[in-house]
Phi, psi and omega in degrees: 000327180305311182295320183297314180295319179298318181296316180296318179298318178298319179300320178296316180300314181295323179297313180295323179297321183288336189252337200238000180288123168295154182230154180218146177284141184295334181292348177265000185237127174290155184303320181292348178262008183250138174250129183250148169237113179249139178211138171237127176245117184256130171245190183295330190248342184200175176230132181251122180256144179217140178226138175228140184239141182227158172274134174108211188245010182199162177290157185093177182082233184267124180274143182254127172264136179283119180223180176057033176087000176291134179220160173233135183236154174234115182048042177087352181261127180287131175282136182256148181295134179227118184082167185243331184210102359283155175289124177243143181244125189227154173202152174252128182231170177290150173299135184217166176285327180230138175243128183237115169275133175236118174265112188248120180236141181298134177083002180230153175292143181300144179258109184258130176236138189230154171236114181244357185235052179303143176298160176301142175302149181261128173250100182279122186264320180201154001277152177218120173052045178234163176263130180227119176289146185286348174262014173250137171286153175207165182251136165265123182233149178211162179298128184276074183237015180271198183274352186083004182274253183226154165221165181265128177249130176223132169238124184231151183195159174287342184273335184217160179287157183312135177244141357279354178200172180303126183066014176093186183203149178289133175230164180297131181273072182239012176089003186205133172215128180264128173263118184291157173301141179059031182280338186278138177271102188286145175281150183301132179085357183258002189303322185256014183263152172262131184223152169287145177226154182231131172264130178233125177245136182223127170257152185220143174218153178271144175260193180250113179278144175308135181300339181273357182247155170252144175146208182222153175218125186228141171246132183230143167247144188216146174218149180217161178205150181258148168215170180255125181264118184259152177297154176287163178300320180296320180293320178294320179295319180294320179295320178295319179296320178296320179295320179295323182293333179284000000 
């Protein structure tokens, strides 16, 4: 029930976020009045950069749209607006040793923020393209090349709520995590269904924000893999009994 309630709460938050953020043009806001959120997510083949701008000292509240010639670039590539509320600016760039966000405003020197300490790439070893019954325990394994600190583990599926929690949870970055038998919190009506599931692992590090800016800058490495989640023996037996009763 914990995961279900958390998921529903998140859904409400996302709905409100999509519908209710007031917005302001950047040309009406001085640089010192803007809060930035910068993020780079690196996979094996590319890096995706994203920037979101807010009025004030924290994310949320009034969203800022870049206008009047204001632009944000990542390693020389201009981020383009994606979505309307909140306005997000995105670009896909080549994997690099250094990632530099540049917030460029007319009449001001460019504000450069950098990430030079990206986490080690993640090599997800298992599970991959296998069938796993939900009453069987299994291991998520990855190459143990991190710092030994934490990474985020998420397993998502149409059959069950996010594991181990909504949007995942930090686990020890030691190359191994065991998922216990019957660990998934199944969605109503999905008990006897077979569904695709995805494992997502994410490492995170902080970058260096321009001293003239307020906000956050994060570099992430991510890997994912699909497997097939099968009903438990008890769920199949219950479904068969229900069918016989009909």
